[in-house]
N, C-alpha and C positions, 0 to 999 in steps of 0.2 A: 504494500500500500504506500502511496506516495506521501501521505501525511498522517501524523499521529491521530488527528481527529477522526479519521476513518477507522482506526483500530479501536478508539473509544466507542464509536457508534456501533461497531461490530460486537464488542463486549457487552454494551448496554442492551443490544438486541438479544444476546444470549440470556441476559438477566430477565428480560421480558418473557422469553420462551420458557424460562424456569419458573414463571409465575410470580415474579417479584412485584411487590406493591410499593417498594422504596428502592431507589438506586442512588448511591452516594458516589460521586465522582470527585476525586481530589487530585489536583495537579500542583506539584511543588517544584519550582525552579529555584535552585539555591546555588548562586555563583560561589559562595564561600566554600562549599563542599564539592563544587563542580558536578552537581548531580541533578538530574531531572527525574522525578518520581511521579508516576501516574498510577492511581489505584481506583478500581471500580468495585464497589461492594454492594451486595444486594441481600434481600431477605427472601429469596426464592427457595426452591425445593432443595438446593444443595446437591452435592455429589458425595458418593461414598469414597473411601480411601483408595479403592482399586481404580476407580475412574480417574481420580485426581492424579494417580501415578502415571497414567498413560494418555492423559488429555493433550499433551503437547505433541503427540504423534499425529501427523496429518490423516492417518487412516483410522483414527478414533473419532467417532461422532455419535451423538444421540439422535441425529436426524434420520428420518425414514425416507426422505426424498433423494438422498445421495449418500455415498459411502465414504466421503472425505469431509473433514472439517478443518479448514485452513486458518481460521481466525487466530486462535491461540498459537499454533505453530509459527505463523508469520510474525506475530508480535514477539515471540521468543527469539526468532532468528534476528529480527531487527534489534532487539535489546542486546543480544550477544555480540552483534556486529559493532555495537556502540559501547563495548566494555561494560555492559549491564547484565541484567538477569530478569527472570520472571518468577514470582512466588505465587502459589495458589493455595489458599486456605479455604476449606469447605467442610460443612457438616450437613448431613442429610436432615432436612426439615428446618434448618436454620439459615442457610444461605451460603454465599461464596464471596470471597474477596480475592481479586487478582491484582497484584502489585508488580509493575514493571519499572525497572530503573535503567537509566542511560547516562553515560558520561556527557555532560552538558556541552562541552566544547569538542565533541568528537565530530570529525569531518563527515561521517556517514549518518549523523543524526538527521532524520527527516524533519521538516518544519512541523510545528504544531498544527498548522492549517486553520481552517475556518471553524473554530470552536463554537462561535455563536450560531452558525447554521446547524451544527451537530446538535446543540442543546435544543434549539427550536424544533428540529426534526423529531427529536424524542418526545417533545411536548405535543406536537401535532399527531404523531402516530399513536400515542397512548396517554391521553390527557387524564385518565383515571389513576395513573401511576405517579407517585411523587418522586421528585428529583431534587437532590441536594448537590449543588455544584460549588466547589470551593477551589479557588485558584490562588496560589501564593507565589509571589516573586520576591525573593530576597527579604522576606518578612512582611511585605505588604500583601493584603489579601482582598479578594472579592468573593462574596458569597451570594448565591442565588438559591433560594429555598422555595419550591413551589407550594409547600404547605402554607407559608406566610403569604405568598402571592394570592393563593386561592381565598384565604380568609379576608385579605384586603380588598379584593376585587368582587367578592360575592355580591350579586348573583352573576356577574359577567364571567364567562368561561375563559380560561387561558387560550383556548383555540379561536377566540374572536380575532379576526384578521388584524385589527388595529393594535390589539394587545401583542400579538406575535411580532408585528413590525416593530413596535416599541421595544420588546424584549431583545430582539436581534440587534437593534441599534444600541441599546443600553449595554448589552454584553460586550459588543465590539468596543464601545467607548471605554468601559471599565477596564478591559484587557489592555487597551492602548495606554491608559493611565498607569497600569501596573508595570508596563514595559518602558515607562519614561516619557510617553507622549501625552499630549492633551487632546 
């Protein structure tokens, strides 16, 4: 995948397929440790330890439509190419957390990509699922929590076109501020 936002979208879609009602996405860019960390955590059905052991194999999938699952293996390959790793913690009935690390200054590190569109796509696709997105850059943070947004906007749904346009613009603006732009 050409950008990390697509990996995040793929993992979040896995969470949705696992029946999650809450997805927590945390991105931490830390120049002091030269580390980019991306974690996606959910409260879906989780995986047993045997599946966790082999889920990085592209020929392991729970899908019935095809016999390969490339999302996690591609993320793992990208992380390893950037002097990083992928850790998967999961418990049946409790959910899964995937954490990927990358050396921040590695020449093979793909760009983060369009995170605002990724988050809005998740909201459009499954407005019933709550999303907590936290992005930290050298200690400065931006948080988007759909539970708070839903309470604030009630009865207007998050899928209202004007709300989605505002959210996409707002996320882009806040991420630009985190990265030193205004």
